[in-house]
KOLLOLO-288117 format. One line per field, with one value per residue (C-alpha): residue number from 1; residue in three letters; x, y, z. Coordinates in nm, 2 decimals, m for minus. Layout:
<fidos>
i NUM / ... .
aa ALA / ... .
u X / ... .
v Y / ... .
w Z / ... .
</fidos>
This chain:
<fidos>
i 1 / 2 / 3 / 4 / 5 / 6 / 7 / 8 / 9 / 10 / 11 / 12 / 13 / 14 / 15 / 16 / 17 / 18 / 19 / 20 / 21 / 22 / 23 / 24 / 25 / 26 / 27 / 28 / 29 / 30 / 31 / 32 / 33 / 34 / 35 / 36 / 37 / 38 / 39 / 40 / 41 / 42 / 43 / 44 / 45 / 46 / 47 / 48 / 49 / 50 / 51 / 52 / 53 / 54 / 55 / 56 / 57 / 58 / 59 / 60 / 61 / 62 / 63 / 64 / 65 / 66 / 67 / 68 / 69 / 70 / 71 / 72 / 73 / 74 / 75 / 76 / 77 / 78 / 79 / 80 / 81 / 82 / 83 / 84 / 85 / 86 / 87 / 88 / 89 / 90 / 91 / 92 / 93 / 94 / 95 / 96 / 97 / 98 / 99 / 100 / 101 / 102 / 103 / 104 / 105 / 106 / 107 / 108 / 109 / 110 / 111 / 112 / 113 / 114 / 115 / 116 / 117 / 118 / 119 / 120 / 121 / 122 / 123 / 124 / 125 / 126 / 127 / 128 / 129 / 130 / 131 / 132 / 133 / 134 / 135 / 136 / 137 / 138 / 139 / 140 / 141 / 142 / 143 / 144 / 145 / 146 / 147 / 148 / 149 / 150 / 151 / 152 / 153 / 154 / 155 / 156 / 157 / 158 / 159 / 160 / 161 / 162 / 163 / 164 / 165 / 166 / 167 / 168 / 169 / 170 / 171 / 172 / 173 / 174 / 175 / 176 / 177 / 178 / 179 / 180 / 181 / 182 / 183 / 184 / 185 / 186 / 187 / 188 / 189 / 190 / 191 / 192 / 193 / 194 / 195 / 196 / 197 / 198 / 199 / 200 / 201 / 202 / 203 / 204 / 205 / 206 / 207 / 208 / 209 / 210 / 211 / 212 / 213 / 214 / 215 / 216 .
aa UNK / UNK / UNK / UNK / UNK / UNK / UNK / UNK / UNK / UNK / UNK / UNK / UNK / UNK / UNK / UNK / UNK / UNK / UNK / UNK / UNK / UNK / UNK / UNK / UNK / UNK / UNK / UNK / UNK / UNK / UNK / UNK / UNK / UNK / UNK / UNK / UNK / UNK / UNK / UNK / UNK / UNK / UNK / UNK / UNK / UNK / UNK / UNK / UNK / UNK / UNK / UNK / UNK / UNK / UNK / UNK / UNK / UNK / UNK / UNK / UNK / UNK / UNK / UNK / UNK / UNK / UNK / UNK / UNK / UNK / UNK / UNK / UNK / UNK / UNK / UNK / UNK / UNK / UNK / UNK / UNK / UNK / UNK / UNK / UNK / UNK / UNK / UNK / UNK / UNK / UNK / UNK / UNK / UNK / UNK / UNK / UNK / UNK / UNK / UNK / UNK / UNK / UNK / UNK / UNK / UNK / UNK / UNK / UNK / UNK / UNK / UNK / UNK / UNK / UNK / UNK / UNK / UNK / UNK / UNK / UNK / UNK / UNK / UNK / UNK / UNK / UNK / UNK / UNK / UNK / UNK / UNK / UNK / UNK / UNK / UNK / UNK / UNK / UNK / UNK / UNK / UNK / UNK / UNK / UNK / UNK / UNK / UNK / UNK / UNK / UNK / UNK / UNK / UNK / UNK / UNK / UNK / UNK / UNK / UNK / UNK / UNK / UNK / UNK / UNK / UNK / UNK / UNK / UNK / UNK / UNK / UNK / UNK / UNK / UNK / UNK / UNK / UNK / UNK / UNK / UNK / UNK / UNK / UNK / UNK / UNK / UNK / UNK / UNK / UNK / UNK / UNK / UNK / UNK / UNK / UNK / UNK / UNK / UNK / UNK / UNK / UNK / UNK / UNK / UNK / UNK / UNK / UNK / UNK / UNK / UNK / UNK / UNK / UNK / UNK / UNK .
u 7.15 / 6.98 / 6.93 / 7.10 / 7.01 / 7.20 / 6.99 / 7.02 / 7.19 / 6.87 / 6.68 / 6.34 / 6.05 / 5.97 / 5.65 / 5.39 / 5.39 / 5.09 / 5.08 / 4.74 / 4.62 / 4.40 / 4.57 / 4.79 / 4.86 / 5.22 / 5.22 / 5.43 / 5.70 / 5.71 / 5.73 / 6.02 / 6.21 / 6.17 / 6.28 / 6.59 / 6.72 / 6.61 / 6.79 / 6.55 / 6.24 / 6.12 / 5.83 / 5.55 / 5.51 / 5.16 / 5.03 / 4.79 / 4.59 / 4.62 / 4.87 / 5.20 / 5.21 / 5.50 / 5.81 / 5.67 / 5.90 / 5.76 / 5.87 / 5.96 / 5.64 / 5.40 / 5.40 / 5.19 / 4.98 / 4.68 / 4.33 / 4.34 / 4.65 / 4.50 / 4.18 / 4.38 / 4.58 / 4.26 / 4.11 / 4.42 / 4.43 / 4.77 / 4.69 / 4.72 / 4.48 / 4.32 / 4.07 / 3.91 / 3.98 / 3.83 / 3.79 / 4.15 / 4.26 / 4.53 / 4.67 / 4.96 / 5.13 / 5.14 / 5.45 / 5.71 / 5.56 / 5.59 / 5.95 / 6.05 / 5.89 / 6.08 / 6.40 / 6.35 / 6.25 / 5.98 / 5.73 / 5.59 / 5.24 / 5.09 / 4.73 / 4.39 / 4.17 / 4.00 / 4.33 / 4.44 / 4.13 / 4.20 / 4.56 / 4.44 / 4.20 / 4.48 / 4.80 / 4.70 / 4.98 / 5.24 / 5.05 / 5.13 / 4.88 / 4.96 / 4.71 / 4.84 / 4.61 / 4.66 / 4.66 / 4.34 / 4.10 / 4.23 / 4.59 / 4.50 / 4.32 / 4.62 / 4.86 / 4.65 / 4.64 / 5.01 / 5.09 / 4.96 / 4.88 / 4.51 / 4.22 / 4.00 / 3.73 / 3.98 / 4.09 / 3.72 / 3.68 / 3.99 / 3.86 / 3.54 / 3.72 / 3.94 / 3.64 / 3.56 / 3.92 / 3.95 / 3.64 / 3.83 / 4.11 / 4.00 / 4.08 / 4.46 / 4.71 / 4.87 / 4.73 / 4.97 / 4.90 / 5.14 / 5.17 / 5.55 / 5.71 / 6.03 / 5.83 / 5.59 / 5.89 / 6.06 / 5.73 / 5.71 / 6.07 / 6.00 / 5.69 / 5.90 / 6.18 / 5.94 / 5.73 / 6.05 / 6.12 / 5.78 / 5.84 / 5.64 / 5.85 / 6.19 / 6.19 / 6.55 / 6.47 / 6.39 / 6.73 / 6.91 / 6.74 / 6.80 / 7.17 / 7.19 / 7.03 / 7.26 / 7.56 / 7.42 .
v 11.21 / 10.94 / 10.59 / 10.36 / 9.99 / 9.69 / 9.69 / 10.06 / 9.98 / 9.84 / 10.12 / 10.20 / 10.43 / 10.69 / 10.70 / 10.96 / 10.99 / 11.17 / 11.28 / 11.39 / 11.49 / 11.74 / 12.07 / 12.03 / 11.66 / 11.71 / 11.66 / 11.97 / 11.88 / 11.52 / 11.64 / 11.87 / 11.59 / 11.36 / 11.61 / 11.70 / 11.35 / 11.20 / 11.33 / 11.13 / 11.29 / 11.62 / 11.84 / 11.89 / 12.27 / 12.37 / 12.64 / 12.89 / 13.19 / 13.38 / 13.66 / 13.58 / 13.65 / 13.83 / 13.61 / 13.36 / 13.29 / 13.20 / 12.85 / 12.75 / 12.80 / 12.81 / 12.88 / 13.20 / 13.21 / 13.40 / 13.26 / 13.23 / 13.02 / 12.80 / 12.74 / 12.65 / 12.39 / 12.24 / 12.23 / 12.07 / 11.80 / 11.93 / 11.93 / 11.60 / 11.74 / 12.08 / 12.26 / 12.59 / 12.73 / 13.06 / 13.17 / 13.08 / 12.79 / 12.55 / 12.25 / 12.01 / 12.04 / 11.69 / 11.71 / 11.77 / 11.48 / 11.25 / 11.36 / 11.30 / 10.96 / 10.85 / 10.98 / 10.76 / 11.05 / 11.03 / 11.32 / 11.43 / 11.58 / 11.78 / 11.76 / 11.67 / 11.37 / 11.54 / 11.59 / 11.24 / 11.10 / 11.28 / 11.15 / 10.80 / 10.82 / 10.90 / 10.74 / 10.49 / 10.25 / 10.52 / 10.64 / 10.57 / 10.73 / 10.79 / 10.95 / 11.10 / 11.10 / 11.29 / 11.07 / 11.23 / 11.52 / 11.69 / 11.67 / 11.81 / 12.11 / 12.17 / 12.16 / 12.41 / 12.64 / 12.61 / 12.72 / 13.06 / 13.15 / 13.14 / 13.30 / 13.07 / 13.09 / 12.97 / 12.68 / 12.58 / 12.59 / 12.37 / 12.12 / 12.09 / 12.05 / 11.78 / 11.56 / 11.57 / 11.51 / 11.21 / 11.06 / 10.97 / 10.77 / 10.44 / 10.57 / 10.56 / 10.28 / 10.35 / 10.52 / 10.64 / 10.79 / 11.07 / 11.02 / 11.04 / 11.24 / 11.03 / 10.70 / 10.84 / 10.97 / 10.63 / 10.46 / 10.69 / 10.60 / 10.23 / 10.27 / 10.46 / 10.21 / 9.91 / 10.08 / 10.16 / 9.78 / 9.68 / 9.48 / 9.69 / 10.00 / 9.83 / 9.88 / 9.75 / 9.41 / 9.25 / 9.34 / 9.24 / 8.90 / 8.82 / 8.91 / 8.70 / 8.39 / 8.43 / 8.38 / 8.09 .
w 8.76 / 8.57 / 8.71 / 8.46 / 8.45 / 8.33 / 8.01 / 7.94 / 7.61 / 7.48 / 7.31 / 7.45 / 7.37 / 7.63 / 7.83 / 7.94 / 8.32 / 8.46 / 8.83 / 8.94 / 9.29 / 9.47 / 9.55 / 9.86 / 9.83 / 9.73 / 9.36 / 9.27 / 9.53 / 9.40 / 9.04 / 9.12 / 9.30 / 9.00 / 8.75 / 8.96 / 8.96 / 8.63 / 8.32 / 8.10 / 8.23 / 8.08 / 8.19 / 7.94 / 7.87 / 7.79 / 7.56 / 7.70 / 7.58 / 7.91 / 7.96 / 8.14 / 8.51 / 8.68 / 8.66 / 8.41 / 8.11 / 7.77 / 7.67 / 8.02 / 8.23 / 7.93 / 7.56 / 7.55 / 7.23 / 7.09 / 7.09 / 6.71 / 6.73 / 7.01 / 6.81 / 6.50 / 6.70 / 6.83 / 6.48 / 6.34 / 6.61 / 6.73 / 7.10 / 7.29 / 7.55 / 7.61 / 7.83 / 7.90 / 8.25 / 8.35 / 7.99 / 7.89 / 7.67 / 7.80 / 7.61 / 7.54 / 7.20 / 7.04 / 6.82 / 7.10 / 7.30 / 7.00 / 6.95 / 7.31 / 7.32 / 7.00 / 7.16 / 7.47 / 7.69 / 7.95 / 7.95 / 8.29 / 8.31 / 8.60 / 8.49 / 8.63 / 8.55 / 8.25 / 8.07 / 8.17 / 8.01 / 7.68 / 7.68 / 7.75 / 7.45 / 7.21 / 7.35 / 7.61 / 7.53 / 7.63 / 7.93 / 8.30 / 8.54 / 8.91 / 9.15 / 9.48 / 9.78 / 10.10 / 10.42 / 10.55 / 10.49 / 10.80 / 10.68 / 10.34 / 10.51 / 10.73 / 10.43 / 10.24 / 10.55 / 10.61 / 10.26 / 10.37 / 10.01 / 10.01 / 10.21 / 10.42 / 10.15 / 9.89 / 10.11 / 10.15 / 9.77 / 9.72 / 9.97 / 9.78 / 9.46 / 9.62 / 9.67 / 9.29 / 9.20 / 9.43 / 9.30 / 8.98 / 9.17 / 9.01 / 8.66 / 8.74 / 8.71 / 9.05 / 9.36 / 9.63 / 9.97 / 10.04 / 10.42 / 10.40 / 10.12 / 10.09 / 10.08 / 9.82 / 9.61 / 9.63 / 9.52 / 9.21 / 9.12 / 9.15 / 8.93 / 8.67 / 8.66 / 8.62 / 8.35 / 8.16 / 8.14 / 7.99 / 7.68 / 7.44 / 7.54 / 7.48 / 7.11 / 7.08 / 7.23 / 6.90 / 6.75 / 7.07 / 7.09 / 6.72 / 6.77 / 7.08 / 6.92 / 6.61 / 6.83 / 7.03 .
</fidos>
């Protein structure tokens, strides 16, 4: 279901919505909620040079490409943002993002501060950045332990990484504390609705106002 507004008939340009957080702060759950209820939000699908893991689907989880293809995309400036992680390339194809924005679709990104900086450098007018904080260090540790997916050494590593991630909080437009999932979800929805109404994104306003004045 998409939340229609009274001014939904006025054409608008989409936006780039980045959700960043340390692992365990609830970003993935919040992203899934947003995608489930918003027809006009699409998830950005990255390219990667790593091999598919069991259950992963090409074109849905990632676009799996060769190193040569990846390097060519980088050389041609066809990646909006990219990074090397454990010897594998990851990046966001630029053309689909541009097409979605022009069609009035909002593109959701689940990326870290480094990728966010790259997007900001190229498309800052389209970008809305939200950082999700855990309510406390203790709660973050408890969440990581409760997931029961990682060994104690991995949890400790993720806690150390969280400190570095959180140090970039001031680079974001909005910072939310996820002490209650429903409240945090509602705040993200409020931000999205407000950002959609920014004048520079409502590309149909000029035509609407001219028509309005003509009949006054």
